[in-house]
Residue frames relative to the residue before (quaternion, step in Angstrom):
aa qw qx qy qz dx dy dz
M 1.0000 0.0000 0.0000 0.0000 0.00 0.00 0.00
I 0.2652 -0.7553 0.5828 0.1399 3.57 -0.97 0.90
Q 0.1410 -0.7710 0.6161 0.0776 3.53 -0.93 0.93
L 0.1657 -0.7808 0.5975 0.0762 3.57 -0.81 1.02
N 0.1484 -0.7870 0.5956 0.0626 3.53 -0.94 0.92
E 0.4692 -0.6601 0.5108 0.2884 3.53 -1.08 0.77
I 0.3149 -0.7383 0.5673 0.1842 3.56 -0.98 0.87
P 0.2923 -0.7594 0.5494 0.1898 3.62 -0.68 1.00
F 0.2242 -0.7933 0.5541 0.1158 3.56 -0.93 0.89
Q 0.3739 -0.7881 0.4439 0.2050 3.59 1.28 0.34
G 0.7713 -0.3704 0.1833 0.4840 3.57 0.83 1.00
A 0.5738 0.5755 -0.3882 0.4346 3.60 1.23 -0.17
T 0.4363 -0.7101 0.4986 0.2382 3.55 -1.21 0.48
P 0.2355 -0.7873 0.5548 0.1297 3.60 -0.57 1.15
I 0.5155 -0.5757 0.5185 0.3661 3.53 -1.34 0.17
D 0.3103 -0.7946 0.5010 0.1463 3.57 -0.56 1.21
G 0.7730 -0.2336 0.1988 0.5553 3.58 1.01 -0.75
Y 0.1811 -0.7591 0.6128 0.1245 3.50 -1.36 -0.05
G 0.0568 -0.7715 0.6322 0.0438 3.52 -1.31 0.29
P 0.7621 -0.3481 0.2451 0.4878 3.57 -1.23 -0.17
G 0.8707 0.0359 -0.0638 0.4863 3.55 -0.47 1.24
F 0.7766 0.2814 -0.1839 0.5328 3.65 1.16 0.14
F 0.2133 -0.7212 0.6402 0.1565 3.51 -1.43 0.28
R 0.2273 -0.7357 0.6188 0.1554 3.59 -1.16 0.64
I 0.0391 0.8062 -0.5806 0.1066 3.55 -0.54 1.24
G 0.8342 -0.0331 -0.0190 0.5501 3.56 -0.61 1.13
G 0.7093 -0.4617 0.2472 0.4718 3.55 1.10 0.73
E 0.6423 0.5035 -0.3175 0.4829 3.60 1.26 -0.18
V 0.3059 -0.7406 0.5710 0.1786 3.57 -1.00 0.86
I 0.0511 -0.7781 0.6260 -0.0050 3.56 -0.87 1.05
G 0.3012 -0.7729 0.5370 0.1537 3.55 -0.68 1.12
G 0.7907 0.3094 -0.2343 0.4736 3.55 -1.15 0.66
A 0.7664 -0.3192 0.2696 0.4880 3.53 -1.28 -0.46
V 0.1141 -0.8094 0.5761 0.0069 3.57 -1.09 0.79
L 0.2057 -0.7263 0.6416 0.1365 3.54 -1.26 0.62
V 0.0593 -0.8183 0.5710 -0.0299 3.55 -0.64 1.18
T 0.0043 -0.7541 0.6567 -0.0062 3.53 -1.03 0.94
A 0.7097 -0.4333 0.3205 0.4538 3.57 -1.27 0.07
R 0.7506 0.4163 -0.2071 0.4694 3.59 1.12 -0.67
S 0.8387 0.0556 0.0140 0.5415 3.60 1.08 -0.55
A 0.1470 -0.7329 0.6526 0.1243 3.51 -1.39 0.21
K 0.1175 0.7951 -0.5842 0.1127 3.55 -0.88 0.98
S 0.6440 -0.4977 0.4009 0.4204 3.53 -1.27 0.30
W 0.1614 -0.7716 0.6120 0.0646 3.53 -1.16 0.74
G 0.4491 -0.7382 0.4538 0.2181 3.58 -0.98 0.88
G 0.6103 -0.5692 0.3583 0.4185 3.61 1.21 0.16
F 0.8228 -0.3209 0.1785 0.4339 3.54 -1.34 -0.13
D 0.6484 0.5072 -0.3293 0.4625 3.62 1.13 -0.45
D 0.6581 0.5039 -0.2787 0.4851 3.58 1.31 -0.29
T 0.0794 0.8430 -0.5256 0.0829 3.59 0.45 1.20
A 0.5025 0.6984 -0.4169 0.2932 3.63 1.12 -0.53
P 0.7068 0.4371 -0.3179 0.4564 3.67 0.73 -0.82
L 0.6237 0.5185 -0.3459 0.4716 3.60 1.15 -0.49
L 0.6566 0.5056 -0.3100 0.4659 3.58 0.94 -0.84
A 0.6049 0.5650 -0.3464 0.4414 3.59 1.14 -0.60
L 0.6523 0.5264 -0.3010 0.4548 3.59 1.25 -0.35
K 0.3699 0.7965 -0.4435 0.1792 3.60 1.27 -0.10
H 0.7128 0.4011 -0.2669 0.5097 3.62 1.13 -0.44
E 0.6821 0.4993 -0.2733 0.4590 3.59 1.30 -0.10
V 0.8016 0.2058 -0.0966 0.5529 3.60 1.10 -0.62
D 0.3867 -0.7031 0.5518 0.2270 3.52 -1.25 0.53
V 0.8052 0.0728 0.0088 0.5885 3.55 1.11 -0.73
V 0.2015 -0.7282 0.6405 0.1370 3.52 -1.25 0.64
L 0.2656 -0.7264 0.6154 0.1518 3.53 -0.84 1.05
V 0.1602 -0.8104 0.5613 0.0508 3.56 -0.55 1.18
G 0.1859 -0.7810 0.5913 0.0762 3.54 -0.49 1.24
T 0.1955 -0.8375 0.5067 0.0601 3.55 -0.49 1.23
G 0.7145 -0.4130 0.2516 0.5056 3.59 1.16 0.49
R 0.8318 -0.2193 0.1581 0.4849 3.55 -1.19 -0.59
T 0.7968 0.1567 -0.0718 0.5792 3.59 1.03 -0.76
I 0.5811 -0.5723 0.4410 0.3745 3.54 -1.25 0.40
A 0.0527 0.7656 -0.6384 0.0603 3.53 -1.09 0.82
H 0.5063 -0.6287 0.4821 0.3407 3.57 -1.17 0.41
P 0.4039 -0.6815 0.5396 0.2851 3.59 -0.89 0.84
P 0.6578 -0.4993 0.3643 0.4304 3.62 -1.18 0.39
A 0.6022 -0.6000 0.3964 0.3467 3.57 -1.05 0.80
A 0.6476 0.5238 -0.3275 0.4462 3.61 0.95 -0.82
F 0.6099 0.5443 -0.3372 0.4669 3.60 1.08 -0.74
R 0.6866 0.4813 -0.2789 0.4681 3.57 0.77 -1.06
Q 0.6638 0.5243 -0.3035 0.4386 3.57 0.89 -0.97
A 0.6451 0.5295 -0.3239 0.4456 3.60 0.92 -0.89
L 0.6942 0.4631 -0.2823 0.4732 3.59 0.88 -0.92
E 0.6781 0.4915 -0.3076 0.4515 3.59 0.87 -0.88
E 0.6230 0.5293 -0.3424 0.4632 3.62 1.06 -0.64
A 0.6702 0.4653 -0.2842 0.5035 3.58 1.20 -0.54
G 0.5661 -0.6261 0.3727 0.3855 3.60 1.27 0.03
I 0.5488 0.5907 -0.3971 0.4384 3.58 1.25 0.37
G 0.3717 -0.7242 0.5408 0.2121 3.55 -0.80 1.04
V 0.2063 -0.7629 0.6044 0.1010 3.57 -1.17 0.67
E 0.0080 -0.7961 0.6039 -0.0383 3.57 -0.74 1.11
P 0.1455 -0.8092 0.5630 0.0838 3.63 -0.20 1.19
M 0.1613 0.7448 -0.6379 0.1108 3.53 -1.18 0.72
A 0.6576 -0.4571 0.3810 0.4620 3.57 -1.24 0.14
S 0.6235 -0.5948 0.3548 0.3628 3.60 -1.04 0.72
D 0.6431 0.5117 -0.3509 0.4489 3.63 0.95 -0.71
A 0.6596 0.4886 -0.3048 0.4830 3.60 0.97 -0.81
A 0.6347 0.5286 -0.3330 0.4548 3.60 1.00 -0.77
A 0.6456 0.5167 -0.3236 0.4600 3.61 0.98 -0.80
R 0.6641 0.4921 -0.3049 0.4731 3.59 0.92 -0.88
T 0.6699 0.4991 -0.2988 0.4613 3.57 0.89 -0.94
Y 0.6031 0.5545 -0.3452 0.4579 3.58 1.03 -0.80
N 0.6781 0.4973 -0.3040 0.4477 3.60 0.81 -0.96
V 0.6476 0.5122 -0.3238 0.4620 3.60 0.95 -0.82
L 0.6933 0.4674 -0.2825 0.4701 3.58 0.83 -0.98
L 0.6140 0.5416 -0.3396 0.4630 3.58 1.06 -0.73
S 0.6699 0.5033 -0.3024 0.4544 3.59 0.93 -0.87
E 0.6606 0.4828 -0.2907 0.4959 3.57 1.24 -0.47
G 0.5192 -0.6630 0.3992 0.3627 3.57 1.29 0.01
R 0.3742 0.7448 -0.4781 0.2771 3.60 1.20 0.40
R 0.4711 -0.6511 0.5253 0.2796 3.55 -1.28 0.52
V 0.2549 0.7877 -0.4929 0.2675 3.52 0.26 1.34
A 0.0924 -0.7412 0.6602 0.0795 3.53 -1.30 0.52
A 0.2127 -0.7470 0.6115 0.1511 3.55 -1.30 0.34
A 0.1010 -0.7444 0.6590 0.0375 3.53 -0.96 1.01
L 0.0146 -0.8658 0.4938 -0.0795 3.54 -0.17 1.33
L 0.2645 -0.7052 0.6356 0.1693 3.53 -1.00 0.92
P 0.5349 -0.6571 0.4137 0.3330 3.59 -0.94 0.75
V 0.4126 -0.6389 0.5885 0.2743 3.51 -1.34 0.46
E 0.2139 -0.8036 0.5461 0.1011 3.56 -0.58 1.13
């Protein structure tokens, strides 16, 4: 017998789901790339848009970078900018990044997710 337990998010907003070109976060659908933290979810401009990630340097320890359908390395300048600010960068496919974000969020970790859509 399998027992499923509800994961408490302690007021934080988990990623509910995703589909072709969108993410559902806290019941809201956001098209395109998205930046998700425990407090908010908003559109993200992709790898050239580091400013909103750098602004999180006192709030998060790591950013899970969802690179779309498959794992890919983010541009070196992107990774370098975040790491110089003391923010870890963990690239993975966007579906894995969303799941991992939810698990770490439920554990109360200081995490954000910057996700490219799955087309």
